[in-house]
Structures are given as C-alpha cells and as structure tokens.
C-alpha positions, 0 to 999 in steps of 0.5 A, a space after each residue: 884307678 881302673 878296675 882290678 876286679 877280675 870279674 869286671 875286667 877292662 876292655 881295649 878293642 882296637 879296630 883297623 881299616 882295610 888290613 888284610 888277614 895276611 898283613 901282620 908279622 905274626 900271621 907269617 908276613 916276614 916283611 911287615 914290622 908289627 912287633 906290638 900286634 905280634 906281642 898281643 898274639 904271643 900273649 893270647 890267641 891268634 885266630 886264623 879263620 876270622 871273617 867280617 860280616 860284609 867286606 866294606 867298612 860301615 856295614 862291617 863295623 855296624 855288625 861288629 858293634 851290634 851282632 846283626 847282619 846288614 840286612 838287619 841293621 840297614 847299613 849296606 855300604 860305606 856311608 857317604 851321607 849323614 856323618 858330619 857337617 863336612 859330609 859329601 851329601 851336604 844338606 842331607 843332615 846328620 843321620 843316626 843310622 843305628 838308632 834303636 839297634 842295641 850295641 854291646 857297648 850300651 850293655 857295658 855302659 849300663 853295667 858300669 863300664 866307662 866307655 871311650 872312643 877315639 878314631 873312626 866311627 863312620 856310622 852316622 852323626 859323628 857330632 853326638 856321642 852314641 851307643 854308651 860312649 861318654 868320651 867321644 873323639 871321632 874322626 869326622 868322616 870315614 877316612 881321608 888324609 893322614 895329616 890334617 885329618 878332620 876331627 869333630 870339635 863340637 856339636 856343629 864344627 869340624 877342625 883339622 888336626 894340623 901337622 899330626 899323623 892321624 894314627 898318633 892323634 888317635 893314640 894320644 886321645 886314647 891315652 887321654 881317656 885312659 889318664 883322665 876319664 876313669 872313675 874310681 874302681 869302675 872298669 873301662 872300655 876303650 875303642 881305638 879305631 884307626 883309619 889306617 891302613 886305608 888309602 891314601 898311600 902316597 909318600 907325602 902321607 906318611 912319616 919318612 922314617 916309616 915310608 922310606 924304610 919300606 920303599 928303600 929296602 922291602 922287596 914286597 915278595 909277601 904280596 902277589 903281583 897278579 894281572 889286573 882282575 877283569 872286574 877291576 873298577 879303575 879305582 886305586 889302580 896305581 898299584 898296577 900301572 908300573 913297578 914304581 907305582 906298586 912300590 910306592 903304594 905298598 910302601 904307604 900301606 906297610 908304613 901305615 900298618 907299622 904306624 898304627 902298630 906303634 900306637 898299639 904299643 903305647 897303649 900296651 905299655 900304659 896298661 903295663 905301667 899301671 899294673 892293669 895288663 892282666 885285668 884288661 882284655 885286648 881284642 884286635 881285629 880289622 873291619 874287612 879284608 884287603 887285596 893289595 894285588 891279590 886276585 889282581 885287585 886293589 881293594 876289598 869287596 867293592 874293589 870289583 864290580 860285580 862285588 866280590 867275596 874272595 877270602 882276601 876280602 872277607 878274612 880279617 886279622 883277629 887277636 885277643 889276649 889277657 895274660 894269666 887268664 886267656 891261653 897264651 901263644 895259641 893259633 885257633 883254626 875255628 871258622 868264626 865271624 864278627 857276628 860272634 863278637 858281641 855274644 862272646 864279649 858279653 858272655 865272657 863278662 857275665 852280662 846279658 845279651 839283648 834280644 839273643 834270638 835276633 843274633 846269628 852269632 854264637 859265643 866262643 867265650 869258652 876258648 877264652 877261658 881255656 875250656 873246650 869249645 864246641 863249634 857249630 854243628 854245621 860250621 858255616 860262615 855267611 857274608 853279604 854285601 847288598 845283593 851279593 851273599 856268600 856261604 863258606 864252609 871249611 871245604 866249600 864256598 858259594 857266592 850268589 848274586 841276586 837277581 841274575 848272577 854271575 854265581 861262584 862255587 869253589 872247592 877250597 880244599 883243592 883250590 884255596 886260591 879260588 882260581 877255578 869257578 865250578 858254578 857252571 860244572 854239571 858235576 857240581 850242580 847238586 852241591 851248588 843247589 844244596 849250598 844255595 838252599 842253606 844260604 837262603 834258609 839262613 838269611 830268611 831266618 835273620 833278615 828284616 824284609 824292610 832292610 833285606 840287601 838282596 832287593 837293594 841296588 848296592 854297587 859299592 858307590 856308597 850309602 847316602 841315607 837310611 834304608 826306608 820306604 820312599 827313600 833312594 839311599 844308594 849312590 850308584 856309579 858302576 855298571 855290570 861289565 
C-alpha cells in the first residue's frame, strides 16, 4: 500500500506538451471540455500567472526538473539528437544531456519515494532510466503520431504501440506503475508526461468521438483569428490557409486536450478508489505556452523567427491540489515560474534542496500550506531561448535579442495584448535601459559562461549534441527575415 503518512505524501506530476494557459475550461475557455483539469482546480489552486523558463519543449522540461536555467543545464532547444536509436541524428549515439545536473526526482528517490515515468522524456537517452526513476516507460522521441507511437522497448530497441491512442497508452502505463510498483508504505512519485496536445492535429490522428464533437459543433470563438505574423516561419501554417484548415487543426488540438483530460480523470479516480487522494499532491502544468492563431502565430517561441516571447508563448497552465491540506478553489495571481517548482516541492515535503545557491527559483510552499506568502521583493520573471531573453514584471515586459535585436518593450498595464512595441520610443528609453540592466545582472548571476545561451546560434531548428567546446550542436534552418 502506498504512503498514508501525511508527512510523506505521494506526488503525481502531470505535464502536457504545447498547451496554452488559455486552453482549459477552468481558465475561462467555455468551448474546451476539461472536466478533470477543472476538478483539480476546484480541489486546489489554479495559478493565473505561471511561466515556463523557455518557450520550447526540451529546455522547459529540463528546467522544470532541475530548477536551473538553460544557460546552466545546457539544453537550449528541442532535442533532435541523442534521444533514441530512432533519432533524427543517426550515428550521433545516445546522449544523457542532464548527466551531473541534480533533479528533484533524485532527491525524492534517495528519500524513499518510488519514482515512475510514463510518457514523454525528450531529455536524451530514453533507453536508460535516469534521475531516480525505477519505473521507466518513455516515448522514444519527443512527439509524433497519436497512433502507433514509438516507445522504448529495451536498452537498444523501439517498438510501435499499434492501434493505441498515445494518451490512453501513457495513462495505462501510469496505472500499471500505481498498481504494481509500490513497495510497502513507501510514498510514490508519478510523472505522467503527455505528448498531447502537440501536433499532428489532422482528423485521422484522433478518435472520431473526440475530433468530430469539436469539428461538427464548436465555433472556436475562444481562439483568435488574426492575420499571419510577419515573422511566421511557414511551419504549421495550415491554420491560416483556409477556414476549413483552421477548423480541422483546432478540432485536433481541442480533441487532444480532451483526450489527455480523460486520462487525468482515470488517475484521479484510481487515487480516490484507493483512499489516497487526500495524501497525494497532484500538480499539473504545461511545458510551454502555445499560439493557435494568437498574434497570427501557430506555435510557441519558435513559431516565429526571430524567436518570440509573447505571453501566449511563455505562460503555462498550472494547478495543484491535495484535498484537506492545500487550500481549495483558489485562483492565485502571483508571478511564478517553473524554476520555482523544484524548491517548492522539496520544501513542501521537508527535503533538502541540492546546491540552493545555484537555483534562481524560490519556494512558494507557504501558499500550499495556506500560509501567507511574501512575493519576491522585486517581482520579476525571466525567460530565455538561446540568444533571446525576457524580463517581465506585472507592468512591463522587455525582450532583448543578442547581439543586434530587434528588441521589444511593452507596457502590459495598458497593452496586455503586446500590440505596441515601445522599444524605439524616446519617451521610454530610460525605462528600457533600466530593464536591460536588471536582465543583464540577473543572468550574469546564474548563467554558466560555458553554456550561456546568448553566444549560441539557436534559431528553433533543434539541438543535436551537448553544448561543449569544439562541438556545433545546433541545427540551423532559419534566417532573419
């Protein structure tokens, strides 16, 4: 039987891929059916202003797991090399990108939590368990088809999950872990990492009962239909080609979210049947934001070139609940980030944080205990994507692109949609210089000079190898328009 010790609660961490902060019923989207995400929100806290560390999958996931920035752990783009024997970069070998970088799951494993992973890993060498996981059922790549998905079979083989919808497969494996891998009274940690709702979104990729319910009846008024962004890259552009194309892709996107939501419901139901819900922390978030027409973009940070830092790219959904322990039915407005997650979870569990002086995040565990939480004295969230960096306060956002720009400055208090770039305004020159100085100081404090993103030619094309002297790890495919 899993832990019933209130001092050693179980944890279920659910992570989605390319789910916008706007893409949940509980976040105000009346067109999207997410009854189980809404259930977590009703039983706990929904965070209105939660941010990823980098607006693309692999760097964001690495930062969530380690509490470090890309310029510390060295993953700056989605990984197209070193993941599995089926990787795009054949012959490069398997690469353990986070080797030597502490993760909070390793702390949990050493403290007695049984750790299981089901779904997307996408942090290199998916053939071998890493970071304290003893149960290991990863996707072989980072994404792909929703049916016949490539899954790790053993240390050297990949097999296809024929005929199974991938979100259902990940949920099946998660429930197998919960049913079979627990030991005595030891608490468990489950990472349920969906590839949904990432593309593909065509009709044949999703079950008809999910896809058709949206395609036939949903007006998609919750998603803006804006002119194509001038920096759009020509990828995932069917959304803008015709009303029919837009309807198909939004139907697939919505269907994928409802599909993963039903998997979440199966896990919640299992916890309740076992009498474990009140002693299990359920934390749900997305790896990065997503534009499905917002700003005229289909994609996240690499949905444009130059790379972008719009709020729709960097804000993520975030929910946490533990009935009877964490306050219920709250919406929190604090500016928080994925780099706060590691110190928060370990603090909540009373476990030590490894190398705390190297972590930019701060625990918000007092919020989970129903205590007063003092925000950072200087409420600022930082993001980076290679040579693009962002500083965001409640009122302002500054985006700096090394080495030459273009830079952006938005007064969010008056322009929450980020429509008016004030970077060239002489009236705001002092403000911009102040924000840039703050941004430079912060990254100088935490960035590892050997892995500093501002010196690498990241353009969204993918990362092939480790960031080390003598290597050329980035796959370049875009030029500045």
